[in-house]
N, C-alpha and C positions, 0 to 999 in steps of 0.2 A: 758330791763324788769329785775327786780331782781327776784332771785328765791331762795326760802330757803327749808331747810330740817333740821330736828332733828330725833335722834333715838325715835322711836313709836311715830312718828308724826301722822300717820293714828289715833291709838288709843286714841291719845291726841286730835285728831278734834272729833272723836266720841262722846268721852266724854262730851267735851264742848258743841255740840249740844244737846246732852242726858239730860244735867242740865241747859241750858239756857232757860230761861223764856221766852223771845221773841221768840226763836227758836221754842219752844214747841206750842206759840199761833198760829204759820203758818203750824205747822206739821199736814198736812192732811192726814188721812189713805186712801190708796189707794185699799185695800183689800175689798173686796165684804161682805157686812153685811150677818151673816145669817138670815135666813128666820124664820117668827114667827112659835112655835110650835102649831099644832091645835090636838084636841083630835082625837083618830081613835074609832068609835065604834067597840062593840066587833063582832066577827065573827058569823054567823049565823049555820055555819057548818065547818067540816075539810076544809083545803087548802083555805080558802077564806080571809085570811088575808096576805097582801103583804108588806113588808119593803123595803124601799129604801134608798139608801145613794146617796147624791149628791157629787160629787168631780169633779176637773177641772178646768178650761181649761188646755187641755194636748197639749204638741207640736206636731206640725204635723211632720210626719217622710216621707221621698220620697219612 
């Protein structure tokens, strides 16, 4: 088996994939798409509006 290496090889490969049209055609995003925004009705009184940010998944710890 032949092995190849050159200075900045990793960046060269990243740049090639970034600008390769064929590579981009098969590049599938593995990130979860954000959900749709929905209107929030105005509150009827104080302390009736709840805001929530979604984030994660987080790695589990022992």
